[in-house]
mmCIF file of the C-alpha atoms, coordinates in Angstrom:
data_MODEL
# 
_entry.id   MODEL 
# 
loop_
_atom_site.group_PDB 
_atom_site.id 
_atom_site.type_symbol 
_atom_site.label_atom_id 
_atom_site.label_alt_id 
_atom_site.label_comp_id 
_atom_site.label_asym_id 
_atom_site.label_entity_id 
_atom_site.label_seq_id 
_atom_site.pdbx_PDB_ins_code 
_atom_site.Cartn_x 
_atom_site.Cartn_y 
_atom_site.Cartn_z 
_atom_site.occupancy 
_atom_site.B_iso_or_equiv 
_atom_site.pdbx_formal_charge 
_atom_site.auth_seq_id 
_atom_site.auth_comp_id 
_atom_site.auth_asym_id 
_atom_site.auth_atom_id 
_atom_site.pdbx_PDB_model_num 
ATOM 1   C CA . UNK A 1 1   ? -4.476  -18.470 -1.575  1.00 0.00 ? 1   UNK A CA 1 
ATOM 2   C CA . UNK A 1 2   ? -1.109  -19.311 -2.763  1.00 0.00 ? 2   UNK A CA 1 
ATOM 3   C CA . UNK A 1 3   ? -0.026  -15.802 -3.187  1.00 0.00 ? 3   UNK A CA 1 
ATOM 4   C CA . UNK A 1 4   ? -0.690  -14.754 0.421   1.00 0.00 ? 4   UNK A CA 1 
ATOM 5   C CA . UNK A 1 5   ? 0.873   -17.895 1.646   1.00 0.00 ? 5   UNK A CA 1 
ATOM 6   C CA . UNK A 1 6   ? 3.959   -17.123 -0.435  1.00 0.00 ? 6   UNK A CA 1 
ATOM 7   C CA . UNK A 1 7   ? 3.795   -13.281 0.504   1.00 0.00 ? 7   UNK A CA 1 
ATOM 8   C CA . UNK A 1 8   ? 4.278   -14.660 4.348   1.00 0.00 ? 8   UNK A CA 1 
ATOM 9   C CA . UNK A 1 9   ? 7.279   -16.623 3.711   1.00 0.00 ? 9   UNK A CA 1 
ATOM 10  C CA . UNK A 1 10  ? 8.664   -13.611 2.272   1.00 0.00 ? 10  UNK A CA 1 
ATOM 11  C CA . UNK A 1 11  ? 7.737   -11.587 4.991   1.00 0.00 ? 11  UNK A CA 1 
ATOM 12  C CA . UNK A 1 12  ? 9.145   -13.445 7.360   1.00 0.00 ? 12  UNK A CA 1 
ATOM 13  C CA . UNK A 1 13  ? 12.475  -14.645 5.366   1.00 0.00 ? 13  UNK A CA 1 
ATOM 14  C CA . UNK A 1 14  ? 13.342  -10.925 3.868   1.00 0.00 ? 14  UNK A CA 1 
ATOM 15  C CA . UNK A 1 15  ? 11.110  -7.970  5.752   1.00 0.00 ? 15  UNK A CA 1 
ATOM 16  C CA . UNK A 1 16  ? 10.630  -9.569  9.257   1.00 0.00 ? 16  UNK A CA 1 
ATOM 17  C CA . UNK A 1 17  ? 14.618  -10.405 9.753   1.00 0.00 ? 17  UNK A CA 1 
ATOM 18  C CA . UNK A 1 18  ? 15.758  -6.541  8.675   1.00 0.00 ? 18  UNK A CA 1 
ATOM 19  C CA . UNK A 1 19  ? 13.119  -5.062  10.733  1.00 0.00 ? 19  UNK A CA 1 
ATOM 20  C CA . UNK A 1 20  ? 13.218  -7.590  14.079  1.00 0.00 ? 20  UNK A CA 1 
ATOM 21  C CA . UNK A 1 21  ? 14.437  -4.530  16.443  1.00 0.00 ? 21  UNK A CA 1 
ATOM 22  C CA . UNK A 1 22  ? 11.191  -2.550  14.881  1.00 0.00 ? 22  UNK A CA 1 
ATOM 23  C CA . UNK A 1 23  ? 8.558   -6.012  15.808  1.00 0.00 ? 23  UNK A CA 1 
ATOM 24  C CA . UNK A 1 24  ? 10.123  -6.448  19.051  1.00 0.00 ? 24  UNK A CA 1 
ATOM 25  C CA . UNK A 1 25  ? 9.812   -2.817  20.176  1.00 0.00 ? 25  UNK A CA 1 
ATOM 26  C CA . UNK A 1 26  ? 6.249   -3.325  19.071  1.00 0.00 ? 26  UNK A CA 1 
ATOM 27  C CA . UNK A 1 27  ? 5.696   -6.102  21.200  1.00 0.00 ? 27  UNK A CA 1 
ATOM 28  C CA . UNK A 1 28  ? 5.780   -3.843  23.770  1.00 0.00 ? 28  UNK A CA 1 
ATOM 29  C CA . UNK A 1 29  ? 2.865   -1.417  23.109  1.00 0.00 ? 29  UNK A CA 1 
ATOM 30  C CA . UNK A 1 30  ? 1.288   1.018   20.324  1.00 0.00 ? 30  UNK A CA 1 
ATOM 31  C CA . UNK A 1 31  ? 1.449   4.099   20.310  1.00 0.00 ? 31  UNK A CA 1 
ATOM 32  C CA . UNK A 1 32  ? -0.301  5.241   16.813  1.00 0.00 ? 32  UNK A CA 1 
ATOM 33  C CA . UNK A 1 33  ? -0.303  9.014   15.316  1.00 0.00 ? 33  UNK A CA 1 
ATOM 34  C CA . UNK A 1 34  ? -3.401  8.201   14.095  1.00 0.00 ? 34  UNK A CA 1 
ATOM 35  C CA . UNK A 1 35  ? -6.804  7.167   13.361  1.00 0.00 ? 35  UNK A CA 1 
ATOM 36  C CA . UNK A 1 36  ? -7.386  6.403   10.496  1.00 0.00 ? 36  UNK A CA 1 
ATOM 37  C CA . UNK A 1 37  ? -10.876 5.437   8.946   1.00 0.00 ? 37  UNK A CA 1 
ATOM 38  C CA . UNK A 1 38  ? -11.159 4.534   5.473   1.00 0.00 ? 38  UNK A CA 1 
ATOM 39  C CA . UNK A 1 39  ? -13.350 2.572   3.107   1.00 0.00 ? 39  UNK A CA 1 
ATOM 40  C CA . UNK A 1 40  ? -12.605 -1.390  2.582   1.00 0.00 ? 40  UNK A CA 1 
ATOM 41  C CA . UNK A 1 41  ? -11.812 -1.264  -1.010  1.00 0.00 ? 41  UNK A CA 1 
ATOM 42  C CA . UNK A 1 42  ? -9.149  -3.465  -1.734  1.00 0.00 ? 42  UNK A CA 1 
ATOM 43  C CA . UNK A 1 43  ? -7.484  -0.535  -3.938  1.00 0.00 ? 43  UNK A CA 1 
ATOM 44  C CA . UNK A 1 44  ? -6.435  1.314   -0.705  1.00 0.00 ? 44  UNK A CA 1 
ATOM 45  C CA . UNK A 1 45  ? -3.485  0.483   1.661   1.00 0.00 ? 45  UNK A CA 1 
ATOM 46  C CA . UNK A 1 46  ? -3.448  3.199   4.497   1.00 0.00 ? 46  UNK A CA 1 
ATOM 47  C CA . UNK A 1 47  ? -0.230  2.310   5.084   1.00 0.00 ? 47  UNK A CA 1 
ATOM 48  C CA . UNK A 1 48  ? 1.777   2.383   1.518   1.00 0.00 ? 48  UNK A CA 1 
ATOM 49  C CA . UNK A 1 49  ? -0.452  5.954   1.122   1.00 0.00 ? 49  UNK A CA 1 
ATOM 50  C CA . UNK A 1 50  ? 0.807   7.436   4.010   1.00 0.00 ? 50  UNK A CA 1 
ATOM 51  C CA . UNK A 1 51  ? 4.443   5.893   4.406   1.00 0.00 ? 51  UNK A CA 1 
ATOM 52  C CA . UNK A 1 52  ? 3.609   4.771   7.754   1.00 0.00 ? 52  UNK A CA 1 
ATOM 53  C CA . UNK A 1 53  ? 5.369   1.658   9.590   1.00 0.00 ? 53  UNK A CA 1 
ATOM 54  C CA . UNK A 1 54  ? 3.845   -0.663  11.821  1.00 0.00 ? 54  UNK A CA 1 
ATOM 55  C CA . UNK A 1 55  ? 2.722   0.842   14.722  1.00 0.00 ? 55  UNK A CA 1 
ATOM 56  C CA . UNK A 1 56  ? 1.924   4.342   13.235  1.00 0.00 ? 56  UNK A CA 1 
ATOM 57  C CA . UNK A 1 57  ? -1.317  4.240   12.007  1.00 0.00 ? 57  UNK A CA 1 
ATOM 58  C CA . UNK A 1 58  ? -4.426  2.707   14.060  1.00 0.00 ? 58  UNK A CA 1 
ATOM 59  C CA . UNK A 1 59  ? -7.126  1.461   11.220  1.00 0.00 ? 59  UNK A CA 1 
ATOM 60  C CA . UNK A 1 60  ? -10.568 1.263   10.458  1.00 0.00 ? 60  UNK A CA 1 
ATOM 61  C CA . UNK A 1 61  ? -12.073 0.054   7.700   1.00 0.00 ? 61  UNK A CA 1 
ATOM 62  C CA . UNK A 1 62  ? -15.828 -0.855  6.636   1.00 0.00 ? 62  UNK A CA 1 
ATOM 63  C CA . UNK A 1 63  ? -17.672 -0.345  3.270   1.00 0.00 ? 63  UNK A CA 1 
ATOM 64  C CA . UNK A 1 64  ? -17.930 3.587   2.491   1.00 0.00 ? 64  UNK A CA 1 
ATOM 65  C CA . UNK A 1 65  ? -15.775 4.712   5.688   1.00 0.00 ? 65  UNK A CA 1 
ATOM 66  C CA . UNK A 1 66  ? -18.810 4.833   7.765   1.00 0.00 ? 66  UNK A CA 1 
ATOM 67  C CA . UNK A 1 67  ? -19.035 6.150   11.116  1.00 0.00 ? 67  UNK A CA 1 
ATOM 68  C CA . UNK A 1 68  ? -22.468 5.222   12.575  1.00 0.00 ? 68  UNK A CA 1 
ATOM 69  C CA . UNK A 1 69  ? -23.855 7.866   15.064  1.00 0.00 ? 69  UNK A CA 1 
ATOM 70  C CA . UNK A 1 70  ? -22.832 6.943   18.578  1.00 0.00 ? 70  UNK A CA 1 
ATOM 71  C CA . UNK A 1 71  ? -25.716 4.502   19.867  1.00 0.00 ? 71  UNK A CA 1 
ATOM 72  C CA . UNK A 1 72  ? -26.849 3.715   16.720  1.00 0.00 ? 72  UNK A CA 1 
ATOM 73  C CA . UNK A 1 73  ? -25.446 0.394   16.584  1.00 0.00 ? 73  UNK A CA 1 
ATOM 74  C CA . UNK A 1 74  ? -23.657 -1.781  19.188  1.00 0.00 ? 74  UNK A CA 1 
ATOM 75  C CA . UNK A 1 75  ? -20.408 -2.509  16.606  1.00 0.00 ? 75  UNK A CA 1 
ATOM 76  C CA . UNK A 1 76  ? -16.917 -2.113  16.659  1.00 0.00 ? 76  UNK A CA 1 
ATOM 77  C CA . UNK A 1 77  ? -16.706 1.133   14.855  1.00 0.00 ? 77  UNK A CA 1 
ATOM 78  C CA . UNK A 1 78  ? -17.832 2.760   18.219  1.00 0.00 ? 78  UNK A CA 1 
ATOM 79  C CA . UNK A 1 79  ? -15.285 0.436   20.170  1.00 0.00 ? 79  UNK A CA 1 
ATOM 80  C CA . UNK A 1 80  ? -12.540 1.121   17.648  1.00 0.00 ? 80  UNK A CA 1 
ATOM 81  C CA . UNK A 1 81  ? -13.009 4.889   18.102  1.00 0.00 ? 81  UNK A CA 1 
ATOM 82  C CA . UNK A 1 82  ? -13.433 4.887   22.005  1.00 0.00 ? 82  UNK A CA 1 
ATOM 83  C CA . UNK A 1 83  ? -10.250 3.159   22.411  1.00 0.00 ? 83  UNK A CA 1 
ATOM 84  C CA . UNK A 1 84  ? -8.062  4.794   20.421  1.00 0.00 ? 84  UNK A CA 1 
ATOM 85  C CA . UNK A 1 85  ? -9.324  8.268   21.547  1.00 0.00 ? 85  UNK A CA 1 
ATOM 86  C CA . UNK A 1 86  ? -9.225  7.163   25.586  1.00 0.00 ? 86  UNK A CA 1 
ATOM 87  C CA . UNK A 1 87  ? -6.839  4.546   25.700  1.00 0.00 ? 87  UNK A CA 1 
ATOM 88  C CA . UNK A 1 88  ? -4.139  5.278   22.782  1.00 0.00 ? 88  UNK A CA 1 
ATOM 89  C CA . UNK A 1 89  ? -4.922  8.803   22.961  1.00 0.00 ? 89  UNK A CA 1 
ATOM 90  C CA . UNK A 1 90  ? -4.350  9.485   19.128  1.00 0.00 ? 90  UNK A CA 1 
ATOM 91  C CA . UNK A 1 91  ? -4.208  13.291  18.596  1.00 0.00 ? 91  UNK A CA 1 
ATOM 92  C CA . UNK A 1 92  ? -5.872  13.021  14.996  1.00 0.00 ? 92  UNK A CA 1 
ATOM 93  C CA . UNK A 1 93  ? -8.592  11.103  13.627  1.00 0.00 ? 93  UNK A CA 1 
ATOM 94  C CA . UNK A 1 94  ? -8.629  11.109  9.557   1.00 0.00 ? 94  UNK A CA 1 
ATOM 95  C CA . UNK A 1 95  ? -12.142 10.151  7.419   1.00 0.00 ? 95  UNK A CA 1 
ATOM 96  C CA . UNK A 1 96  ? -10.704 8.951   4.107   1.00 0.00 ? 96  UNK A CA 1 
ATOM 97  C CA . UNK A 1 97  ? -12.846 8.492   1.092   1.00 0.00 ? 97  UNK A CA 1 
ATOM 98  C CA . UNK A 1 98  ? -11.641 7.529   -2.128  1.00 0.00 ? 98  UNK A CA 1 
ATOM 99  C CA . UNK A 1 99  ? -12.746 7.876   -5.846  1.00 0.00 ? 99  UNK A CA 1 
ATOM 100 C CA . UNK A 1 100 ? -14.954 5.431   -7.494  1.00 0.00 ? 100 UNK A CA 1 
ATOM 101 C CA . UNK A 1 101 ? -16.129 4.093   -4.569  1.00 0.00 ? 101 UNK A CA 1 
ATOM 102 C CA . UNK A 1 102 ? -18.710 1.246   -4.753  1.00 0.00 ? 102 UNK A CA 1 
ATOM 103 C CA . UNK A 1 103 ? -20.620 1.906   -1.236  1.00 0.00 ? 103 UNK A CA 1 
ATOM 104 C CA . UNK A 1 104 ? -21.390 5.501   -2.752  1.00 0.00 ? 104 UNK A CA 1 
ATOM 105 C CA . UNK A 1 105 ? -22.491 4.036   -5.942  1.00 0.00 ? 105 UNK A CA 1 
ATOM 106 C CA . UNK A 1 106 ? -24.383 1.898   -3.838  1.00 0.00 ? 106 UNK A CA 1 
ATOM 107 C CA . UNK A 1 107 ? -25.781 5.067   -2.536  1.00 0.00 ? 107 UNK A CA 1 
ATOM 108 C CA . UNK A 1 108 ? -26.736 6.641   -5.560  1.00 0.00 ? 108 UNK A CA 1 
ATOM 109 C CA . UNK A 1 109 ? -28.242 3.901   -6.863  1.00 0.00 ? 109 UNK A CA 1 
ATOM 110 C CA . UNK A 1 110 ? -30.061 1.680   -4.054  1.00 0.00 ? 110 UNK A CA 1 
ATOM 111 C CA . UNK A 1 111 ? -31.081 -0.610  -6.592  1.00 0.00 ? 111 UNK A CA 1 
ATOM 112 C CA . UNK A 1 112 ? -27.408 -1.884  -7.026  1.00 0.00 ? 112 UNK A CA 1 
ATOM 113 C CA . UNK A 1 113 ? -27.565 -3.382  -3.578  1.00 0.00 ? 113 UNK A CA 1 
ATOM 114 C CA . UNK A 1 114 ? -31.180 -4.757  -3.791  1.00 0.00 ? 114 UNK A CA 1 
ATOM 115 C CA . UNK A 1 115 ? -30.104 -8.105  -3.554  1.00 0.00 ? 115 UNK A CA 1 
ATOM 116 C CA . UNK A 1 116 ? -27.884 -6.787  -0.598  1.00 0.00 ? 116 UNK A CA 1 
ATOM 117 C CA . UNK A 1 117 ? -30.045 -6.346  2.865   1.00 0.00 ? 117 UNK A CA 1 
ATOM 118 C CA . UNK A 1 118 ? -27.124 -5.858  5.034   1.00 0.00 ? 118 UNK A CA 1 
ATOM 119 C CA . UNK A 1 119 ? -25.405 -3.572  2.340   1.00 0.00 ? 119 UNK A CA 1 
ATOM 120 C CA . UNK A 1 120 ? -28.526 -1.644  2.017   1.00 0.00 ? 120 UNK A CA 1 
ATOM 121 C CA . UNK A 1 121 ? -29.019 -1.401  6.015   1.00 0.00 ? 121 UNK A CA 1 
ATOM 122 C CA . UNK A 1 122 ? -25.508 -0.386  6.604   1.00 0.00 ? 122 UNK A CA 1 
ATOM 123 C CA . UNK A 1 123 ? -25.936 2.689   3.716   1.00 0.00 ? 123 UNK A CA 1 
ATOM 124 C CA . UNK A 1 124 ? -28.872 3.962   5.651   1.00 0.00 ? 124 UNK A CA 1 
ATOM 125 C CA . UNK A 1 125 ? -25.666 5.547   8.203   1.00 0.00 ? 125 UNK A CA 1 
ATOM 126 C CA . UNK A 1 126 ? -24.803 7.164   5.042   1.00 0.00 ? 126 UNK A CA 1 
ATOM 127 C CA . UNK A 1 127 ? -28.577 8.517   4.295   1.00 0.00 ? 127 UNK A CA 1 
ATOM 128 C CA . UNK A 1 128 ? -27.629 12.206  5.183   1.00 0.00 ? 128 UNK A CA 1 
ATOM 129 C CA . UNK A 1 129 ? -24.974 12.010  2.249   1.00 0.00 ? 129 UNK A CA 1 
ATOM 130 C CA . UNK A 1 130 ? -27.928 10.831  0.213   1.00 0.00 ? 130 UNK A CA 1 
ATOM 131 C CA . UNK A 1 131 ? -30.408 13.578  1.351   1.00 0.00 ? 131 UNK A CA 1 
ATOM 132 C CA . UNK A 1 132 ? -27.781 16.414  0.932   1.00 0.00 ? 132 UNK A CA 1 
ATOM 133 C CA . UNK A 1 133 ? -26.910 14.808  -2.420  1.00 0.00 ? 133 UNK A CA 1 
ATOM 134 C CA . UNK A 1 134 ? -30.644 14.458  -3.762  1.00 0.00 ? 134 UNK A CA 1 
ATOM 135 C CA . UNK A 1 135 ? -31.226 18.465  -2.525  1.00 0.00 ? 135 UNK A CA 1 
ATOM 136 C CA . UNK A 1 136 ? -28.128 20.193  -2.815  1.00 0.00 ? 136 UNK A CA 1 
ATOM 137 C CA . UNK A 1 137 ? -26.434 18.720  -5.996  1.00 0.00 ? 137 UNK A CA 1 
ATOM 138 C CA . UNK A 1 138 ? -29.333 18.608  -8.800  1.00 0.00 ? 138 UNK A CA 1 
ATOM 139 C CA . UNK A 1 139 ? -27.345 20.608  -10.959 1.00 0.00 ? 139 UNK A CA 1 
ATOM 140 C CA . UNK A 1 140 ? -24.864 17.455  -11.339 1.00 0.00 ? 140 UNK A CA 1 
ATOM 141 C CA . UNK A 1 141 ? -26.342 14.932  -13.989 1.00 0.00 ? 141 UNK A CA 1 
ATOM 142 C CA . UNK A 1 142 ? -23.475 13.172  -15.160 1.00 0.00 ? 142 UNK A CA 1 
ATOM 143 C CA . UNK A 1 143 ? -22.414 10.401  -13.473 1.00 0.00 ? 143 UNK A CA 1 
ATOM 144 C CA . UNK A 1 144 ? -18.736 10.659  -12.285 1.00 0.00 ? 144 UNK A CA 1 
ATOM 145 C CA . UNK A 1 145 ? -18.864 14.393  -10.998 1.00 0.00 ? 145 UNK A CA 1 
ATOM 146 C CA . UNK A 1 146 ? -22.168 13.570  -9.098  1.00 0.00 ? 146 UNK A CA 1 
ATOM 147 C CA . UNK A 1 147 ? -20.424 10.134  -7.100  1.00 0.00 ? 147 UNK A CA 1 
ATOM 148 C CA . UNK A 1 148 ? -17.411 12.337  -6.702  1.00 0.00 ? 148 UNK A CA 1 
ATOM 149 C CA . UNK A 1 149 ? -19.756 14.972  -4.737  1.00 0.00 ? 149 UNK A CA 1 
ATOM 150 C CA . UNK A 1 150 ? -20.730 12.208  -3.343  1.00 0.00 ? 150 UNK A CA 1 
ATOM 151 C CA . UNK A 1 151 ? -17.488 10.770  -1.648  1.00 0.00 ? 151 UNK A CA 1 
ATOM 152 C CA . UNK A 1 152 ? -16.702 14.318  -0.473  1.00 0.00 ? 152 UNK A CA 1 
ATOM 153 C CA . UNK A 1 153 ? -20.007 14.887  0.943   1.00 0.00 ? 153 UNK A CA 1 
ATOM 154 C CA . UNK A 1 154 ? -20.113 11.771  2.693   1.00 0.00 ? 154 UNK A CA 1 
ATOM 155 C CA . UNK A 1 155 ? -16.387 12.697  4.978   1.00 0.00 ? 155 UNK A CA 1 
ATOM 156 C CA . UNK A 1 156 ? -18.112 15.510  5.564   1.00 0.00 ? 156 UNK A CA 1 
ATOM 157 C CA . UNK A 1 157 ? -20.630 13.710  6.977   1.00 0.00 ? 157 UNK A CA 1 
ATOM 158 C CA . UNK A 1 158 ? -18.818 10.603  8.891   1.00 0.00 ? 158 UNK A CA 1 
ATOM 159 C CA . UNK A 1 159 ? -16.901 13.343  10.649  1.00 0.00 ? 159 UNK A CA 1 
ATOM 160 C CA . UNK A 1 160 ? -20.396 15.074  12.116  1.00 0.00 ? 160 UNK A CA 1 
ATOM 161 C CA . UNK A 1 161 ? -21.039 11.249  12.899  1.00 0.00 ? 161 UNK A CA 1 
ATOM 162 C CA . UNK A 1 162 ? -17.794 11.052  14.771  1.00 0.00 ? 162 UNK A CA 1 
ATOM 163 C CA . UNK A 1 163 ? -18.760 14.062  17.247  1.00 0.00 ? 163 UNK A CA 1 
ATOM 164 C CA . UNK A 1 164 ? -21.604 12.304  18.323  1.00 0.00 ? 164 UNK A CA 1 
ATOM 165 C CA . UNK A 1 165 ? -18.779 10.064  20.018  1.00 0.00 ? 165 UNK A CA 1 
ATOM 166 C CA . UNK A 1 166 ? -18.290 10.854  23.682  1.00 0.00 ? 166 UNK A CA 1 
ATOM 167 C CA . UNK A 1 167 ? -14.891 10.281  23.568  1.00 0.00 ? 167 UNK A CA 1 
ATOM 168 C CA . UNK A 1 168 ? -14.668 12.416  20.359  1.00 0.00 ? 168 UNK A CA 1 
ATOM 169 C CA . UNK A 1 169 ? -16.735 15.660  21.664  1.00 0.00 ? 169 UNK A CA 1 
ATOM 170 C CA . UNK A 1 170 ? -14.653 15.508  25.349  1.00 0.00 ? 170 UNK A CA 1 
ATOM 171 C CA . UNK A 1 171 ? -11.672 15.050  23.635  1.00 0.00 ? 171 UNK A CA 1 
ATOM 172 C CA . UNK A 1 172 ? -12.212 18.200  20.900  1.00 0.00 ? 172 UNK A CA 1 
ATOM 173 C CA . UNK A 1 173 ? -13.706 20.270  24.336  1.00 0.00 ? 173 UNK A CA 1 
ATOM 174 C CA . UNK A 1 174 ? -10.239 20.213  25.344  1.00 0.00 ? 174 UNK A CA 1 
ATOM 175 C CA . UNK A 1 175 ? -8.127  20.640  22.050  1.00 0.00 ? 175 UNK A CA 1 
ATOM 176 C CA . UNK A 1 176 ? -6.392  17.696  22.405  1.00 0.00 ? 176 UNK A CA 1 
ATOM 177 C CA . UNK A 1 177 ? -7.713  16.250  18.951  1.00 0.00 ? 177 UNK A CA 1 
ATOM 178 C CA . UNK A 1 178 ? -8.244  16.917  15.652  1.00 0.00 ? 178 UNK A CA 1 
ATOM 179 C CA . UNK A 1 179 ? -10.501 15.729  12.855  1.00 0.00 ? 179 UNK A CA 1 
ATOM 180 C CA . UNK A 1 180 ? -9.501  15.435  9.066   1.00 0.00 ? 180 UNK A CA 1 
ATOM 181 C CA . UNK A 1 181 ? -11.583 14.531  5.905   1.00 0.00 ? 181 UNK A CA 1 
ATOM 182 C CA . UNK A 1 182 ? -9.606  13.116  3.858   1.00 0.00 ? 182 UNK A CA 1 
ATOM 183 C CA . UNK A 1 183 ? -10.294 11.893  -0.563  1.00 0.00 ? 183 UNK A CA 1 
ATOM 184 C CA . UNK A 1 184 ? -8.343  9.455   -2.176  1.00 0.00 ? 184 UNK A CA 1 
ATOM 185 C CA . UNK A 1 185 ? -8.102  9.664   -6.070  1.00 0.00 ? 185 UNK A CA 1 
ATOM 186 C CA . UNK A 1 186 ? -6.291  6.068   -6.443  1.00 0.00 ? 186 UNK A CA 1 
ATOM 187 C CA . UNK A 1 187 ? -5.434  6.451   -10.011 1.00 0.00 ? 187 UNK A CA 1 
ATOM 188 C CA . UNK A 1 188 ? -3.237  9.347   -9.829  1.00 0.00 ? 188 UNK A CA 1 
ATOM 189 C CA . UNK A 1 189 ? -2.399  8.944   -6.357  1.00 0.00 ? 189 UNK A CA 1 
ATOM 190 C CA . UNK A 1 190 ? -3.513  12.544  -5.481  1.00 0.00 ? 190 UNK A CA 1 
ATOM 191 C CA . UNK A 1 191 ? -4.947  13.219  -1.670  1.00 0.00 ? 191 UNK A CA 1 
ATOM 192 C CA . UNK A 1 192 ? -7.446  16.301  -1.201  1.00 0.00 ? 192 UNK A CA 1 
ATOM 193 C CA . UNK A 1 193 ? -8.141  17.541  2.224   1.00 0.00 ? 193 UNK A CA 1 
ATOM 194 C CA . UNK A 1 194 ? -10.916 19.576  3.683   1.00 0.00 ? 194 UNK A CA 1 
ATOM 195 C CA . UNK A 1 195 ? -10.199 22.992  4.169   1.00 0.00 ? 195 UNK A CA 1 
ATOM 196 C CA . UNK A 1 196 ? -12.495 24.607  6.810   1.00 0.00 ? 196 UNK A CA 1 
ATOM 197 C CA . UNK A 1 197 ? -11.927 28.162  6.130   1.00 0.00 ? 197 UNK A CA 1 
ATOM 198 C CA . UNK A 1 198 ? -12.287 27.753  2.358   1.00 0.00 ? 198 UNK A CA 1 
ATOM 199 C CA . UNK A 1 199 ? -14.939 25.253  2.896   1.00 0.00 ? 199 UNK A CA 1 
ATOM 200 C CA . UNK A 1 200 ? -13.666 22.988  -0.012  1.00 0.00 ? 200 UNK A CA 1 
ATOM 201 C CA . UNK A 1 201 ? -11.009 20.194  -0.738  1.00 0.00 ? 201 UNK A CA 1 
ATOM 202 C CA . UNK A 1 202 ? -7.703  21.072  -2.013  1.00 0.00 ? 202 UNK A CA 1 
ATOM 203 C CA . UNK A 1 203 ? -4.362  19.526  -1.613  1.00 0.00 ? 203 UNK A CA 1 
ATOM 204 C CA . UNK A 1 204 ? -3.900  17.831  1.649   1.00 0.00 ? 204 UNK A CA 1 
ATOM 205 C CA . UNK A 1 205 ? -0.827  19.660  2.319   1.00 0.00 ? 205 UNK A CA 1 
ATOM 206 C CA . UNK A 1 206 ? -2.382  22.856  2.228   1.00 0.00 ? 206 UNK A CA 1 
ATOM 207 C CA . UNK A 1 207 ? -5.543  21.631  4.313   1.00 0.00 ? 207 UNK A CA 1 
ATOM 208 C CA . UNK A 1 208 ? -5.749  23.739  6.979   1.00 0.00 ? 208 UNK A CA 1 
ATOM 209 C CA . UNK A 1 209 ? -5.134  21.542  10.504  1.00 0.00 ? 209 UNK A CA 1 
ATOM 210 C CA . UNK A 1 210 ? -7.923  22.329  12.561  1.00 0.00 ? 210 UNK A CA 1 
ATOM 211 C CA . UNK A 1 211 ? -11.611 20.504  13.315  1.00 0.00 ? 211 UNK A CA 1 
ATOM 212 C CA . UNK A 1 212 ? -13.699 21.205  10.022  1.00 0.00 ? 212 UNK A CA 1 
ATOM 213 C CA . UNK A 1 213 ? -16.707 22.810  10.889  1.00 0.00 ? 213 UNK A CA 1 
ATOM 214 C CA . UNK A 1 214 ? -19.930 21.750  9.433   1.00 0.00 ? 214 UNK A CA 1 
ATOM 215 C CA . UNK A 1 215 ? -20.143 22.554  6.349   1.00 0.00 ? 215 UNK A CA 1 
ATOM 216 C CA . UNK A 1 216 ? -21.206 21.229  2.187   1.00 0.00 ? 216 UNK A CA 1 
ATOM 217 C CA . UNK A 1 217 ? -18.604 21.194  0.010   1.00 0.00 ? 217 UNK A CA 1 
ATOM 218 C CA . UNK A 1 218 ? -18.331 23.508  -2.886  1.00 0.00 ? 218 UNK A CA 1 
ATOM 219 C CA . UNK A 1 219 ? -18.429 21.656  -6.551  1.00 0.00 ? 219 UNK A CA 1 
ATOM 220 C CA . UNK A 1 220 ? -16.174 18.379  -6.782  1.00 0.00 ? 220 UNK A CA 1 
ATOM 221 C CA . UNK A 1 221 ? -12.557 19.611  -6.805  1.00 0.00 ? 221 UNK A CA 1 
ATOM 222 C CA . UNK A 1 222 ? -11.296 15.666  -7.548  1.00 0.00 ? 222 UNK A CA 1 
# 
């Protein structure tokens, strides 16, 4: 805890002082560039990854970067998405999975979350990911590639869940919103984006800037 308190003091004395005008401007409101949906995993820092400043990302985090279908739960995810799209008018939503995801490992191995009833219930919103893996990826038996494929497929599943949210569906219909699927490999710093035209993941800067169509990812590319 002391490390956190020391960090606050350093922030106030160094960073805040040098960026005072930025924070004064933020007090007037926010106009984020995108809604960034990612995992709660402590190894991911969205602002560091994208080199964005305070006020540039509207961030939603939970275990497994999961987006429950609209109406499935009365939780913060639906409210966050609706506020980002309707009130903040974000133009892009990114669902970003990551390598070595504990939530996706739990999805592959339910026995590992057997004593975590809340986690088990939460992962039910990724049941489609589980079914895709069990039925479409029987040929991948090695643990690491199978987890990678699960992470990639889950991003696509959650993008489909996003489309069930009325605010998202309406904005997509007006062509005022784009959805993006990313996977971050934190041990190398690489970010892969889903390319809708090719139906697979590749370097994020080569991913087509369009709404991905429903599609199962090809063999793991990370």
